[in-house]
N, C-alpha and C positions, 0 to 999 in steps of 0.2 A: 504494500500500500504506500502510495506516495504521501509525503508530508501534507498536512492540512494547513491552509492559511486562514487564521482566525482573527477576527477583531470583534470586540464586544460592541453591541449596537448602540448608537445614538441615532437620533433621527437626523439625516443629512440636513444642513441648514436650509437648503432650497426645497426639501421634500414637501413640507406643508404648503409652501407657495405653489409648487407645481401641482399638487393635488387639488388645490382650490381653483386653479386656472385651467386645468385639463378638462375639455368638454367631454361629456358622455358620448360614447359611440352611438350612431344612429340605430334605432330599433329596426330590425329586419323582420317584417311581419311574416314572411314566408317561413323563416326559421322558427319563430314563436309558434306558428300553427303546427309545426312538425313535432314540437316537444312532447305533447301528450302521447303521440304514437311511439316516439323514441323511448319514453319512460315505460310505457306498457310493454314494449318488446324487451326492455332490460329486465323487468320484473320476471318475465317468463324465462329468460336466458339463465338467470342465477339459480333457478330450480331449488328454492328453499321453502320451508314451511310457511314463512312469512317474509315478505320483502317490501320495502318502501323505497322508491326513487323520487326525489323532489328537486325541483330547480327553481331558482329565483332569477328572473331576467329584469334588471332595473327595478327591482322591488315587486314585480308581478310573479306570483307563485303558481306552480303547477305541480301536483302530486299524483302519483299513481301507486297503488298497492295491490297486493295479491299474494298468492302462495299455493303450495301444494296441500297445506293443512286446511281444515274447515275454518272459516272466519271466526276470530275470537269474539267474545261478548263485547269487548271494547274495540272500536275500529282501530285497525293497525296504525293508522296515521296519528292516533291519539296516545299510543303507548310510548313508554320510554324504552330506549334500546341501550345495550352495553357498548361503549365505545372502545374499550381496550386501549391500545396505544394511541388512538385518535383523541385520547384525553390530553395528550402532551401539548397541543396548542393552547388549551386552557391553562395549563401550568406555566407556559411561556408568558401568557398575558398576565397572570398573577404576579410573576416576578417583574415584568415590565411596569406594572402599576406601582409596585413597591419602590422601584427605582425612581419612577416619576415623582412620587411623593417624598422622596428623600429619605426613605426608611432603610434602604439598602443601596449598594452601588453595583452589585454583580461581581465585584472583584474580591469579595470577602473569602478568605480560606474556609472551606467547609468544615475543617476540623475545629477551628476556633468557634464557629457557630455552634457546633455540637458539644464541644468541650473547651470552654473559654480558658481553662487552666493549662491547655496543651500548646506547645510551641508549634507554629505552622510549618516550619522547615524552610529550606531554601527555595523549593519549587512546589508550593502547595497547590492542591486541587481547589479551584475556586468554584463559586456558584455558576459562573459563566461556563466553565469547563463541563460541569455536570449537565447543564441544559443543552449544550451543543455537542454532546457525545465525544468530547475530546479529553476526558478526564484520565484515560488510561484504564478505566474499570472495564471488566468483561461484561458480557450481556447480562449475566446473573452471577450471584456469589458462588464461590467455589463449592460450598457444601449445600447449595440449593437443591440439587437433584436428589441427594441422599435423604434430605428431610421431606421433600415434596413427593417422593415416589409412592408412598402408601396412598396418597390421594390424587394420583396423577390424572385419573379419569373423572374426578369430581371437582376438587378445589385445591390444587397444589399450592397456590400462593397463600392460601389461608394458613398453611403450616409454617410460614416464614413471617413472623410479626415484626413490627417496627423496631423494637430494641435489637433484634438479631440483625436486621439490615444495617443499623448504625454500627453495631459491633463488628460486622463483617467489613464495613468500610474502614473503620479505625485500624483494623488489623491488616488491611490490604497494602501491598507495596507495588505501585505501578511499574510496568516494564519500560514504559516510555515517559519522557518528560511531558507533563500535562500541557495540552495545547498544540501538540505536534502531530498527533495521529487521530483519525476519526474512526470510531468503532461504536456502532449503535448499542446502547446500553440501557435496558430497563432498570438495572441496578443503579446507574448513575442518577437517573431522574428521580428514582425513589429516594435516594440519599438527599437530593436537592429538596424534596418536600419536607423531610425531617429537619434539614439544616435551616431552612427558611422559617419553619414553625418554631424551632428553638431560638433563632435570632430575634424573632418578633414576639415570642412568648404567646403565640396564638395558634390554635389547632389548624391543621391544614384545611379542613373542611370549612372553617370559619373564614380563613383567608380567601378561599375560593368564592364563598358567598359574598363577602364584603367587597372584593375588588373586581369580580367578574360577573357573577350571577345577578347581583343587585343592580349595578350600574347599567347592565344591558337588558334588564327585565326578563331574565331567563327563569321564569317561575316554575317550569317543569323540568328543571335540570338539577342534578345533585350527585353526591358521591356515595350514597347508600341505597340498597335495594328498597323498593317501595311496596312490594307485595303484589298479589293477584289483582288484576284490574288496573294496575298502574304500570307494571313492567312487562315487556314481551318475554316469552319463555324461550330459552335457547334450546337447541337440539344438537345431537351428535352428528357425525359424518353421514350417517345413514338417512338423515332428514326425518326420522321418526321418533327416536328416543329422546325424551326431554332430559335436560341437564339442570342441576341446581343453579340458582343465581350466582353470578361471579362474585367471589370474595377476594379482593386484591391484597389482603393481609397488610404487610408493611410496604407495599408498592402502590399506595393510593395515588400519589402524585403522578405515577407513570401510567395508570390505567383504570381508575375507578369510576370515571364519570359516566352517568347515564342521562339521556336526554330524549325528548320527543323530536320528530322531524321538523316541526315548526320552530322549536327553540333553536335547533341547529341552523336552520336557515337564517334566523335572526342573528345568531352569532357570526355567521359568514357575511351577512349583509353589512354588519358593522365593520368588518375588514375591508369590504368593497368601498365603503363610504366612511372612512374614519372621522372626517370632520363633521359628519352628521351624528356622531356618537359621543359628543362632549359629555363629561370631562375625560373620556377615555381615549380621545383622539391621538394624543402623543404616544401613548402606549401601543395603540393599534398600528400606528405608522411604524413604530420601532420593530414590531414582531414580523413585519413583512419586508424589512430591510435586509439584504444579503449580508451575512457576517462570516461566512465560511465557504471556501472552495477546496475541493479535494479531487483525487483521482488523476488519471492521465490528462495532462494539460489543464488541470484544475477545472474540468468541465462540469463537475457536480456542484451545484450551488445550494446552500441552505440558509435559512433565516434561523432565528432562535426557536421557532415553533413549527416551521413548515419546510417540506421539500419544495424546491423551486425549479421548474423545468421550462425551457423556452418553447414558444410556438411561433408561427409565422407572424403573428400580430403583437405578441407580447408575452410576458411570463404567466404561467399558471402555478398556483400554490396548492398543495394537497398534503394530506396525511391519512393513512389507513390504520386500522386496528382490528384486533380479534381477541375474543375470549374463548372459553371452551365450547360455547354454543352459539356465538353470534359474531358478526363481522360488521365493520363500519368503514365508510370512506367519506371524507370531507374535502372539498376543494373549491377554489374560486379563481376567477380571472378578471382583473380590473379592466383589461382591454375590451372585453365584451359585456361587462356588467353582469356576469353570470356566477351564481353560486350553485353548487351541486351537493346534495346529501344522498347517500346510498346506505341502506341498512338491510341486514337479513339475519334470520335466526337458524343458521346452519353452520356448524363448525367447518373451518377451512379444511379442504381435502386436496389431494393431488390433482393438478390441472384445474383447480377451482376457477370458475369464470368470473367471480364477483368483482375483484379489484380491477381486472382488465376491462370489464364492461363499464364500470364507473369511470375509470380513467379515460377511456376512449370517448365517452359522452362529453366529458369536459374538454378534451383536447381537439375534438373534431372540427370545431368551427374555424 
């Protein structure tokens, strides 16, 4: 892997001005008329017990839902779905808000946030490193598999609580200097949640509610299961066997968020129009600002919360996620004013069409 080039985000000085002066692209009525058919086809392609595909075009929403299972008592579009790793953009926005309010800088050593009496060392892992997957931490702690194996098919993360995540981090010795290598790490983002909670003396769920859910009016989003009639039921690879609600254990900041399709469109619409989401505008602009390039020729671009890929007209931002029984995809394109949400209740399987279908819908224009 080639070295990553990382810089912690600030909003470029001209970014807000450019955003306010940039005209919205024209609405192409033919494309808008095609979206209901596209979304309905996508629902069929993913072949899941429940599936919802939703798009917002300049604030106009279109949703299609269906599935191989009988319709639930509560309409599919009104249920909350498990986001798994698609929770990470929420985590990025929490930290961006804390930075905007002057409560943190992003450069704090995680070890001193968790244990103020410990020296950070010459090259400490910072909050920024944890969020951008450049901390040197592996995807999961070294002993995760051993502890999780007895519950591998039900709730493996539940067997690895917060104190053990923190202890595993404090014992870990990175193989590379933080900030020089990119390696996707649920472990790292989980540690970030605990470090920020410790530094602010506020529970992670309360930070999420105060700095993201409240300001953006995401009333049907949270980090805890809501029970029957509130949350969609996940299923195994066979598409028939129900699985228990996902318990993120000590990895809440990395994958615990649940939300309805409409709340997720609201979340993405705020990213499309940051200046319309005051007082969150500065934070929303910062999380879509490129901060990291990696790979051959530094072709892979990342922000603090999103993967960023080029299209012929401009960049698209996206993140996917999965739990043991559900999958999610979130993405938006400022160039076309498009936000896309895709959700399904079937565990990822070999050659699964879900992410590819969602990605192609967002990228095709």
